[in-house]
C-alpha positions as semicolon CSV with decimal commas, in nm:
position;residue;x (nm);y (nm);z (nm)
1;M;-0,919;-0,247;-2,338
2;A;-0,555;-0,151;-2,401
3;R;-0,476;-0,222;-2,037
4;K;-0,625;-0,571;-2,065
5;A;-0,416;-0,643;-2,375
6;F;-0,106;-0,519;-2,194
7;V;-0,170;-0,751;-1,897
8;V;-0,221;-1,048;-2,130
9;M;0,099;-0,969;-2,321
10;L;0,291;-0,928;-1,996
11;A;0,163;-1,263;-1,868
12;L;0,267;-1,432;-2,193
13;A;0,612;-1,277;-2,173
14;V;0,657;-1,402;-1,816
15;L;0,545;-1,753;-1,913
16;M;0,784;-1,759;-2,207
17;G;1,069;-1,645;-1,985
18;L;0,995;-1,914;-1,728
19;S;0,980;-2,185;-1,992
20;M;1,316;-2,072;-2,132
21;V;1,477;-2,090;-1,787
22;A;1,332;-2,436;-1,723
23;G;1,456;-2,555;-2,061
24;A;1,805;-2,423;-1,994
25;Q;1,819;-2,600;-1,658
26;E;1,708;-2,928;-1,815
27;A;1,971;-2,894;-2,088
28;K;2,241;-2,836;-1,825
29;K;2,126;-3,143;-1,632
30;Q;2,141;-3,356;-1,947
31;R;2,493;-3,228;-2,027
32;H;2,611;-3,324;-1,679
33;E;2,463;-3,672;-1,709
34;K;2,623;-3,715;-2,051
35;D;2,962;-3,612;-1,910
36;G;2,939;-3,875;-1,639
37;R;2,866;-3,619;-1,370
38;H;2,562;-3,644;-1,153
39;P;2,312;-3,363;-1,103
40;D;2,294;-3,465;-0,737
41;K;2,666;-3,389;-0,699
42;G;2,786;-3,731;-0,604
43;K;2,542;-3,837;-0,338
44;G;2,574;-4,207;-0,299
45;H;2,953;-4,228;-0,313
46;L;2,965;-4,234;0,065
47;A;2,706;-4,509;0,096
48;Q;2,875;-4,714;-0,173
49;G;3,216;-4,670;-0,012
50;L;3,090;-4,761;0,334
51;E;2,916;-5,068;0,194
52;E;3,256;-5,194;0,078
53;L;3,397;-5,155;0,431
54;G;3,171;-5,424;0,575
55;L;3,036;-5,222;0,868
56;T;2,868;-5,393;1,162
57;D;2,509;-5,302;1,247
58;E;2,633;-5,090;1,539
59;Q;2,876;-4,906;1,311
60;K;2,600;-4,850;1,054
61;T;2,377;-4,695;1,321
62;K;2,649;-4,458;1,437
63;V;2,748;-4,365;1,082
64;A;2,383;-4,290;1,002
65;E;2,377;-4,051;1,299
66;F;2,699;-3,885;1,181
67;Q;2,558;-3,856;0,828
68;A;2,234;-3,700;0,956
69;A;2,433;-3,440;1,150
70;L;2,646;-3,366;0,843
71;D;2,338;-3,333;0,622
72;A;2,182;-3,091;0,871
73;K;2,500;-2,880;0,878
74;L;2,527;-2,874;0,498
75;T;2,161;-2,774;0,470
76;E;2,229;-2,493;0,718
77;L;2,527;-2,377;0,513
78;K;2,320;-2,385;0,195
79;A;2,063;-2,159;0,362
80;K;2,339;-1,922;0,472
81;K;2,467;-1,909;0,114
82;G;2,127;-1,784;0,001
83;S;2,129;-1,515;0,269
84;G;2,448;-1,358;0,139
85;A;2,704;-1,494;0,385
86;A;3,069;-1,457;0,288
87;A;3,175;-1,730;0,047
88;E;3,512;-1,784;0,217
89;D;3,346;-1,832;0,557
90;L;3,102;-2,081;0,409
91;K;3,383;-2,272;0,240
92;K;3,570;-2,290;0,569
93;E;3,262;-2,412;0,758
94;H;3,191;-2,669;0,484
95;K;3,546;-2,802;0,504
96;E;3,526;-2,816;0,886
97;A;3,195;-3,006;0,873
98;L;3,342;-3,265;0,635
99;K;3,653;-3,299;0,853
100;A;3,438;-3,348;1,164
101;F;3,239;-3,617;0,982
102;E;3,556;-3,799;0,873
103;D;3,689;-3,781;1,231
104;Q;3,363;-3,923;1,367
105;L;3,366;-4,193;1,101
106;N;3,723;-4,290;1,183
107;S;3,634;-4,314;1,552
108;V;3,408;-4,615;1,482
109;L;3,615;-4,790;1,215
110;T;3,860;-5,072;1,278
111;D;4,220;-5,032;1,164
112;E;4,151;-5,249;0,859
113;Q;3,842;-5,043;0,770
114;K;4,040;-4,720;0,813
115;Q;4,300;-4,850;0,570
116;K;4,032;-4,943;0,313
117;R;3,869;-4,602;0,361
118;A;4,201;-4,426;0,303
119;E;4,245;-4,622;-0,021
120;Q;3,891;-4,528;-0,130
121;L;3,953;-4,159;-0,064
122;K;4,283;-4,171;-0,250
123;A;4,111;-4,329;-0,551
124;L;3,830;-4,072;-0,541
125;K;4,078;-3,783;-0,528
126;A;4,276;-3,927;-0,818
127;K;3,955;-3,962;-1,020
128;A;3,847;-3,609;-0,931
129;H;4,180;-3,465;-1,040
130;G;4,190;-3,589;-1,397
131;G;4,115;-3,956;-1,356
132;E;3,876;-4,148;-1,574
133;K;3,514;-4,045;-1,605
134;K;3,224;-4,282;-1,593
135;G;3,188;-4,472;-1,914
136;E;3,555;-4,459;-2,015
């Protein structure tokens, strides 16, 4: 009988712990949304920026291929992070993947589109380094 009570108490303790963790994660998500940050870490900025460039259908197809390759590489890096790979190596690979994507992107853009893209990136960097937040 004492063993049964112990198992029930242990199960309750585990459930309480899980609910506390879930609540903390939800609170963090709400804080990020309130601060103008996105829980999805900015996904959509690329699509929005490319939309403003006025890509042709052919360019859109190629960019979608480049994006799929980048997404696959970033997913691979995320899996490596969970396996205990060195953080510096992962950072380097992440930076290289983004650089390769930008190079591929630039290979299909016209000179005018490249100029607009450079302006977009400059504005994003300025915003990221102390610029205005959403809602200001």
